[in-house]
C-alpha positions in Angstrom: 3.8 -6.6 22.7 6.3 -3.3 22.1 3.7 -0.2 20.7 3.5 -0.1 16.7 4.7 3.1 15.6 3.4 5.1 12.8 5.1 5.7 10.1 5.2 7.5 6.2 6.6 7.1 3.3 6.7 9.0 0.3 8.0 7.8 -3.2 7.7 10.2 -6.8 6.2 8.5 -9.3 5.0 9.2 -12.9 2.4 8.3 -12.9 -1.3 9.4 -13.8 -3.4 9.2 -10.7 -6.1 7.5 -12.1 -3.7 4.8 -13.2 -2.4 4.6 -10.1 -5.5 4.3 -8.2 -6.1 1.6 -10.3 -3.5 -0.4 -9.3 -3.6 0.2 -5.1 -7.0 -0.4 -5.4 -8.0 -3.8 -7.5 -6.7 -7.2 -6.3 -6.3 -8.5 -9.9 -3.7 -5.5 -9.8 -2.4 -5.2 -6.2 -0.9 -8.8 -6.9 1.3 -7.7 -9.9 3.5 -5.7 -7.0 1.6 -5.8 -3.5 2.2 -9.3 -3.1 2.3 -12.9 -4.3 -1.5 -13.2 -5.0 -4.3 -11.0 -3.4 -7.9 -12.2 -3.4 -10.5 -10.2 -2.4 -14.3 -10.8 -1.3 -16.5 -7.7 -0.7 -14.4 -5.1 1.4 -11.8 -7.8 2.6 -8.8 -8.5 0.8 -6.9 -11.7 0.9 -3.1 -11.1 0.3 -0.2 -14.0 -0.1 3.3 -14.2 0.3 5.3 -17.6 0.2 2.1 -19.7 0.5 1.1 -17.4 4.1 -2.1 -15.8 4.1 -2.8 -12.7 5.8 -6.5 -10.3 5.8 -6.9 -6.8 5.3 -10.7 -4.6 5.6 -10.3 -1.9 3.2 -11.7 0.3 5.7 -12.7 3.9 3.2 -11.5 5.0 -0.4 -11.7 6.9 -2.3 -11.0 7.5 -5.7 -8.0 8.3 -7.7 -7.2 9.6 -4.0 -6.0 6.8 -1.6 -6.9 3.4 0.0 -6.9 2.7 3.7 -7.1 -1.2 4.8 -7.1 -2.9 7.9 -5.0 -6.3 9.0 -7.2 -8.2 11.1 -5.5 -10.4 12.9 -3.7 -6.9 14.4 -4.2 -4.8 16.6 -6.5 -2.0 16.3 -5.0 1.1 15.7 -3.2 -0.5 13.5 -4.1 0.2 9.5 -1.6 1.2 6.3 -3.2 3.8 3.8 -1.3 3.9 0.6 -2.2 7.9 -0.7 -2.2 9.6 -4.1 -1.1 12.8 -3.8 -0.3 15.4 -7.2 1.8 18.7 -6.3 -0.8 21.3 -6.9 1.7 24.0 -9.3 4.1 21.3 -10.7 1.4 18.3 -11.4 4.0 15.6 -9.7 2.8 12.3 -8.2 3.5 10.2 -5.7 2.4 7.7 -3.8 2.5 8.4 0.9 2.4 5.4 2.7 1.3 5.8 6.3 2.0 2.5 8.1 2.5 1.2 11.4 5.8 -1.2 12.9 7.4 -2.4 16.1 9.8 -0.4 17.1 12.6 -2.7 15.9 10.6 -3.5 12.4 10.6 -0.6 11.5 13.2 0.2 8.8 12.6 -3.5 7.9 9.2 -2.5 7.0 10.5 0.6 4.8 12.6 -1.7 2.7 10.1 -4.2 2.0 7.9 -1.3 1.2 10.6 0.5 -0.7 11.0 -2.9 -2.6 7.5 -3.5 -3.5 7.3 0.4 -4.8 10.4 -0.8 -6.6 7.6 -3.2 -8.7 5.2 -1.4 -8.7 7.0 1.3 -11.1 7.6 -1.8 -13.1 4.8 -2.8 -13.2 4.0 0.0 -15.0 7.2 1.1 -16.6 7.3 4.1 -14.5 11.3 5.1 -13.4 
């Protein structure tokens, strides 16, 4: 198995941290932009894409700040985190994504996040 490489992406979003947090932390809101459907039972979230299911555990979260998930069928070190960052001076809001992918899949993984964040912006009515 090839090594997982950590990468970060940042997306400016015109929305309040409070509103964004709802969209990154609740199963019903995640199903509006992140996956076709999302269910949660306790800390375990089930994500559905095109009929296949991936389970992730919510490792940690902080209100209006971030969520961090670990894929349950993946190697121990891989997780993904969605962090809400507010610029202290301009008050501009960004989502910072931290994720892992195999070397030859990083470009594809980044494109997938770009597509998902684009869906999120549509749901939020943010350009």
